[in-house]
C-alpha positions as CSV (number, residue, x, y, z in Angstrom):
1,M,5.6,13.9,25.6
2,K,2.8,11.8,24.4
3,V,3.2,9.2,21.6
4,V,-0.1,7.8,19.9
5,A,0.1,4.7,18.0
6,V,-3.1,3.5,16.0
7,L,-2.5,-0.2,15.1
8,Y,-4.9,-3.2,14.3
9,P,-6.5,-5.7,16.9
10,G,-4.5,-8.8,17.4
11,G,-6.9,-10.3,19.0
12,P,-6.3,-13.4,20.5
13,N,-3.3,-13.5,18.5
14,A,-1.5,-10.4,20.0
15,Q,0.1,-13.1,22.9
16,S,0.5,-16.3,21.2
17,T,2.7,-14.3,18.6
18,P,4.9,-12.2,20.2
19,E,5.6,-11.5,16.6
20,L,2.8,-9.7,15.4
21,L,4.8,-6.3,16.1
22,G,2.1,-4.3,14.1
23,C,-1.1,-4.8,16.4
24,A,-2.0,-2.0,19.2
25,E,-1.5,-5.1,21.3
26,N,1.9,-5.1,20.9
27,A,2.5,-1.2,19.9
28,L,5.6,-2.1,17.5
29,G,7.7,-3.2,20.9
30,L,7.8,0.0,21.9
31,R,6.1,0.3,25.3
32,E,9.0,0.0,27.2
33,M,11.2,2.3,25.3
34,V,9.0,5.1,25.0
35,E,8.0,4.9,29.2
36,S,11.5,4.6,30.5
37,R,12.3,7.8,29.3
38,G,9.5,9.6,30.5
39,H,7.2,9.8,28.0
40,S,3.4,7.7,27.3
41,L,2.4,5.3,25.0
42,V,-1.4,5.1,24.4
43,A,-2.3,2.7,22.6
44,I,-5.1,2.5,20.4
45,T,-7.7,0.4,17.1
46,D,-10.4,3.3,16.7
47,S,-9.2,5.9,14.5
48,G,-12.5,8.3,14.9
49,A,-13.6,9.3,18.1
50,E,-11.1,7.8,20.0
51,L,-8.1,9.1,18.2
52,D,-9.7,12.5,18.0
53,S,-9.6,12.5,22.0
54,H,-6.0,12.1,22.3
55,L,-5.6,15.3,19.4
56,S,-4.9,17.4,22.4
57,D,-2.3,16.8,23.7
58,A,0.0,14.0,21.0
59,D,3.5,15.0,20.4
60,V,3.7,12.1,18.3
61,I,1.5,9.8,15.9
62,I,2.2,6.6,14.9
63,A,0.0,4.6,11.7
64,T,0.1,1.6,10.0
65,P,-0.6,2.3,6.1
66,F,-3.3,-0.7,6.1
67,W,-5.3,0.3,9.5
68,P,-4.7,4.1,8.8
69,A,-5.6,7.1,11.0
70,Y,-7.1,9.8,8.4
71,V,-4.7,12.8,9.4
72,R,-6.2,15.8,7.5
73,K,-6.2,20.1,7.9
74,D,-9.1,19.9,10.5
75,R,-6.6,17.5,12.6
76,I,-4.0,19.0,12.7
77,D,-4.8,22.2,13.8
78,R,-6.6,20.3,16.4
79,A,-3.5,19.3,17.7
80,P,-1.3,21.9,18.5
81,N,1.8,20.1,19.9
82,L,1.6,17.4,17.0
83,K,5.6,17.9,16.0
84,L,5.8,14.2,14.2
85,L,3.7,12.2,12.1
86,L,5.3,8.2,11.4
87,T,3.9,5.4,9.6
88,A,4.6,2.5,10.4
89,G,5.4,1.1,6.8
90,V,5.7,2.7,3.2
91,G,3.0,5.1,2.2
92,S,1.5,7.9,4.4
93,D,-1.0,9.6,1.6
94,H,-3.4,8.9,5.2
95,Y,-0.9,12.3,6.6
96,D,-1.9,15.7,4.7
97,L,1.1,16.2,4.0
98,A,0.7,20.0,2.4
99,A,-0.2,21.0,5.9
100,A,2.6,18.8,8.0
101,A,4.6,20.9,5.6
102,Q,2.8,23.9,6.8
103,R,2.8,23.4,10.0
104,N,6.5,22.0,10.1
105,I,6.0,18.8,11.0
106,T,7.8,16.3,10.4
107,V,6.4,13.1,8.3
108,A,8.2,9.8,7.7
109,E,7.6,6.5,6.7
110,I,9.4,3.3,7.2
111,T,11.3,3.1,3.4
112,G,11.8,0.0,2.2
113,S,10.2,-1.8,4.6
114,N,7.9,-3.7,3.1
115,V,8.9,-4.4,-0.9
116,V,10.0,-7.6,-0.6
117,S,6.7,-8.8,1.0
118,V,4.5,-6.5,-1.3
119,A,6.0,-7.5,-4.4
120,E,5.4,-10.8,-3.5
121,H,1.8,-10.8,-2.8
122,V,1.5,-9.1,-6.6
123,V,3.2,-11.8,-8.2
124,M,0.9,-14.3,-5.9
125,Q,-2.2,-12.3,-7.1
126,I,-1.6,-11.8,-11.0
127,L,-1.3,-15.8,-10.7
128,T,-4.0,-17.1,-8.9
129,L,-6.4,-14.2,-11.2
130,V,-4.3,-15.3,-14.9
131,R,-4.5,-19.1,-13.1
132,N,-8.5,-18.7,-11.9
133,Y,-7.0,-19.7,-8.8
134,I,-10.3,-18.5,-7.0
135,P,-13.0,-20.4,-8.4
136,A,-10.7,-23.5,-8.5
137,Y,-10.4,-23.3,-4.9
138,F,-14.0,-22.9,-3.8
139,S,-14.8,-25.7,-6.1
140,V,-13.3,-28.2,-4.1
141,I,-13.8,-26.5,-0.5
142,E,-17.6,-26.8,-1.8
143,G,-16.9,-30.4,-3.2
144,R,-17.3,-30.1,-6.3
145,W,-15.1,-31.1,-9.2
146,D,-15.5,-28.1,-12.4
147,I,-13.2,-28.9,-14.9
148,G,-14.7,-27.7,-17.5
149,H,-15.9,-24.5,-15.7
150,I,-12.3,-23.8,-14.3
151,A,-9.9,-24.4,-17.1
152,S,-12.2,-22.4,-19.9
153,R,-10.6,-18.5,-17.6
154,S,-7.1,-20.1,-16.8
155,H,-4.1,-19.1,-19.2
156,D,-0.3,-19.5,-19.3
157,L,1.7,-16.2,-17.5
158,E,4.1,-17.4,-20.0
159,D,4.5,-14.5,-23.0
160,K,1.5,-12.6,-22.0
161,T,2.4,-8.6,-21.7
162,V,2.2,-7.3,-18.4
163,G,2.8,-3.9,-17.8
164,I,3.8,-2.1,-14.4
165,V,2.6,1.1,-13.5
166,G,5.3,3.1,-11.4
167,M,9.3,1.6,-10.6
168,G,10.4,2.2,-7.7
169,R,11.5,-0.2,-4.6
170,I,8.8,-2.1,-5.1
171,G,7.9,-2.1,-9.2
172,Q,11.6,-3.2,-9.7
173,R,11.3,-6.3,-7.3
174,V,8.0,-7.4,-9.2
175,A,9.6,-6.9,-12.5
176,A,12.6,-9.4,-11.0
177,R,10.4,-11.7,-10.0
178,L,8.6,-11.7,-13.6
179,K,11.5,-11.6,-16.1
180,P,11.8,-15.6,-15.1
181,F,8.7,-15.4,-16.2
182,D,9.1,-15.0,-19.7
183,V,6.8,-11.7,-20.1
184,D,6.9,-9.1,-22.3
185,M,7.2,-6.3,-19.6
186,Y,7.2,-2.7,-20.0
187,Y,6.7,0.2,-17.4
188,F,5.2,3.8,-16.7
189,D,7.2,5.8,-14.1
190,Y,6.9,9.5,-13.9
191,R,10.6,9.1,-13.8
192,R,12.9,6.9,-16.4
193,L,15.0,4.0,-15.3
194,S,18.2,3.9,-17.0
195,T,19.1,1.9,-20.0
196,S,20.8,-0.2,-18.0
197,E,18.6,-0.9,-15.2
198,E,16.3,-1.9,-17.9
199,Q,17.9,-4.1,-18.9
200,V,18.4,-5.8,-16.0
201,L,15.1,-6.2,-15.0
202,G,13.5,-6.7,-18.7
203,A,11.2,-3.8,-18.8
204,R,10.4,-1.0,-21.6
205,Y,9.3,1.9,-21.2
206,M,6.2,3.4,-22.6
207,A,3.7,6.0,-21.6
208,L,0.8,5.1,-19.3
209,E,-1.7,5.0,-21.7
210,P,0.1,2.9,-24.8
211,L,1.1,0.4,-22.1
212,V,-2.6,-0.3,-20.5
213,A,-4.3,-0.4,-23.9
214,R,-1.3,-2.9,-24.7
215,C,-0.7,-5.3,-21.7
216,D,-2.3,-8.2,-20.4
217,V,-1.6,-7.8,-17.0
218,V,-1.0,-4.1,-14.8
219,S,0.1,-4.3,-11.6
220,I,-0.1,-0.3,-10.3
221,N,2.6,0.1,-8.2
222,I,2.6,3.9,-7.7
223,P,2.3,6.4,-4.0
224,L,-1.1,8.0,-4.5
225,T,-0.3,12.0,-4.4
226,P,-2.6,14.9,-6.2
227,T,-1.4,13.2,-8.7
228,T,-2.1,9.8,-8.4
229,D,-5.4,10.1,-7.1
230,G,-8.4,8.3,-9.6
231,L,-5.5,8.5,-12.5
232,F,-7.5,4.5,-13.3
233,D,-10.6,6.4,-14.0
234,R,-13.6,5.6,-16.1
235,R,-11.7,6.6,-19.5
236,L,-8.8,4.6,-18.3
237,L,-10.4,2.0,-17.2
238,G,-11.8,1.7,-20.8
239,T,-9.0,2.2,-22.8
240,M,-7.7,-1.8,-21.0
241,K,-7.1,-4.2,-22.9
242,R,-9.8,-6.3,-23.2
243,G,-9.4,-9.4,-21.4
244,S,-6.9,-7.7,-19.1
245,Y,-6.3,-8.2,-15.3
246,L,-5.3,-5.5,-12.8
247,V,-3.5,-5.7,-9.9
248,N,-3.7,-2.6,-7.1
249,T,-1.5,-3.3,-4.4
250,A,-0.5,0.3,-3.9
251,R,-3.3,2.4,-2.9
252,G,-7.5,2.3,-3.5
253,R,-7.7,5.8,-4.3
254,I,-5.4,5.6,-7.8
255,V,-8.5,3.2,-8.8
256,D,-12.4,5.3,-9.7
257,T,-14.4,2.4,-7.0
258,D,-17.5,3.0,-9.4
259,A,-16.2,2.7,-12.2
260,L,-14.2,-0.5,-11.4
261,V,-16.9,-2.4,-10.4
262,E,-18.4,-1.5,-14.0
263,V,-16.0,-2.7,-15.9
264,M,-15.8,-5.5,-13.9
265,E,-19.3,-6.0,-14.5
266,S,-19.6,-6.0,-18.5
267,G,-16.9,-8.7,-18.2
268,H,-14.1,-5.6,-20.2
269,L,-11.8,-6.8,-17.3
270,A,-11.3,-10.4,-16.6
271,G,-10.2,-10.1,-13.5
272,Y,-8.8,-8.0,-10.6
273,A,-6.9,-8.2,-7.6
274,G,-5.0,-5.8,-5.0
275,D,-5.2,-5.6,-1.1
276,V,-6.2,-2.2,-1.0
277,W,-9.6,-0.2,-0.3
278,Y,-10.7,3.5,0.6
279,P,-11.9,3.8,2.7
280,Q,-10.2,1.5,5.4
281,P,-11.2,-0.9,6.5
282,A,-13.4,-1.3,4.1
283,P,-17.0,-1.5,5.3
284,A,-18.8,-4.8,4.5
285,D,-20.8,-3.3,2.0
286,H,-18.0,-1.9,0.1
287,P,-19.4,-2.6,-3.8
288,W,-15.7,-3.9,-4.3
289,R,-16.5,-7.0,-2.4
290,N,-19.0,-8.3,-4.6
291,M,-17.4,-8.0,-7.8
292,P,-17.1,-10.7,-9.9
293,N,-13.8,-12.5,-11.3
294,H,-11.8,-10.6,-8.2
295,A,-9.0,-12.2,-6.2
296,M,-9.4,-8.8,-3.0
297,T,-7.4,-9.0,0.0
298,P,-7.7,-7.0,3.6
299,H,-4.8,-5.1,3.7
300,T,-1.6,-7.8,4.3
301,S,0.9,-7.8,1.3
302,G,2.9,-5.5,3.4
303,T,2.4,-6.6,6.8
304,S,4.1,-9.9,7.0
305,L,6.0,-11.5,10.1
306,E,8.8,-10.0,8.0
307,A,8.0,-7.1,7.1
308,Q,6.5,-6.5,10.8
309,Q,9.9,-6.5,12.4
310,R,11.1,-4.3,10.0
311,Y,8.8,-1.4,10.3
312,A,8.9,-1.8,13.9
313,N,12.9,-1.4,14.4
314,G,12.6,1.6,11.6
315,I,10.0,3.4,14.0
316,R,12.1,2.7,17.0
317,E,15.1,3.9,15.1
318,C,12.8,7.3,13.9
319,L,11.5,7.5,18.0
320,T,15.3,7.1,19.3
321,A,16.4,10.1,16.9
322,F,13.4,12.3,18.0
323,F,13.4,12.0,21.7
324,D,17.1,12.5,21.3
325,G,17.4,15.7,19.3
326,N,18.4,14.7,16.1
327,P,17.4,14.0,12.8
328,I,16.0,11.3,11.3
329,D,17.3,9.0,8.6
330,R,17.3,10.9,5.7
331,D,15.6,8.3,3.4
332,Y,13.1,7.9,5.7
333,L,11.7,12.0,5.5
334,I,8.3,12.2,3.9
335,V,8.4,16.0,5.3
336,D,10.9,17.8,6.6
337,G,11.3,21.9,7.2
338,G,8.3,22.9,6.0
339,R,9.0,21.4,2.9
340,V,7.8,17.7,1.0
341,V,11.4,16.3,0.3
342,S,10.7,12.8,-0.5
343,P,11.1,11.6,-4.4
344,S,8.0,9.8,-4.2
345,Y,6.1,12.8,-3.6
346,S,7.6,15.3,-4.2
347,Y,7.2,15.9,-8.1
348,A,2.8,15.9,-7.1
349,Y,4.1,19.2,-4.5
350,E,6.6,20.9,-6.7
């Protein structure tokens, strides 16, 4: 069998930091295991022509969500041996789930591997925006001391109203970390939590449009599906509270690219942060790079060294089961037996 892993380039850090498992050079620590079983492992960084050159004989494709191989129907059609698509992390929207189901190709991701990492990143970026950290940082490194300029847009998070869109594993951890800040917290999800869960997290349910209209801060934590693609469009962004902040560590395509630039340039939103873009890697001329009052990062929230160890372990577990002819842990499964089975995605494919 041939396993193709599309991973980010580690560069000089790959050798000096063996914990950098998600890079192509270290290949999730899988090479010895795969090759000892008589299979081949090809680790590449090019998700374009180089990936295409391996489609004809690939049995397994592995990709990370932040260095994604966009395996759409046309690529699946050109991969006659393809049996398994694995996401080294969480979020498998870079694969065409409907096309995979139609071909009876299994899709799995390492559920839970990066939820702590992403939740911490969300809280960091909320504070970065609300406390106006980016201008303060540049004031220091550029030799300035602009107290008035910085303080004029700096606020306390306490007593602000925060909305969480998507109350799954990540959203719940965001809520738990925000609760000590004494914020007023609401959430929207397609599946409502129980009353006891809401009480523990300190969050109340609210429909999406009233939530975004009311909240000072909104965090997007839902998966990208046909239902959520473009959800934060020009109309919904326009209904957000003027002067509010939006943080998106879910997927770039959930927010309309051009409409976001408009509300940022007009000052309707006070700030935007996140680490997800479309496409990825984001081109140098991506319009979000130069928006005012943003605190964007590359897609790094879910790839701390600890998260990389967790998703590398999960990929090893999935591959071992696959090679041995055993079922993959059902908690990892997104598509299995010709249908979308993950609760996070199935509502959009029913």
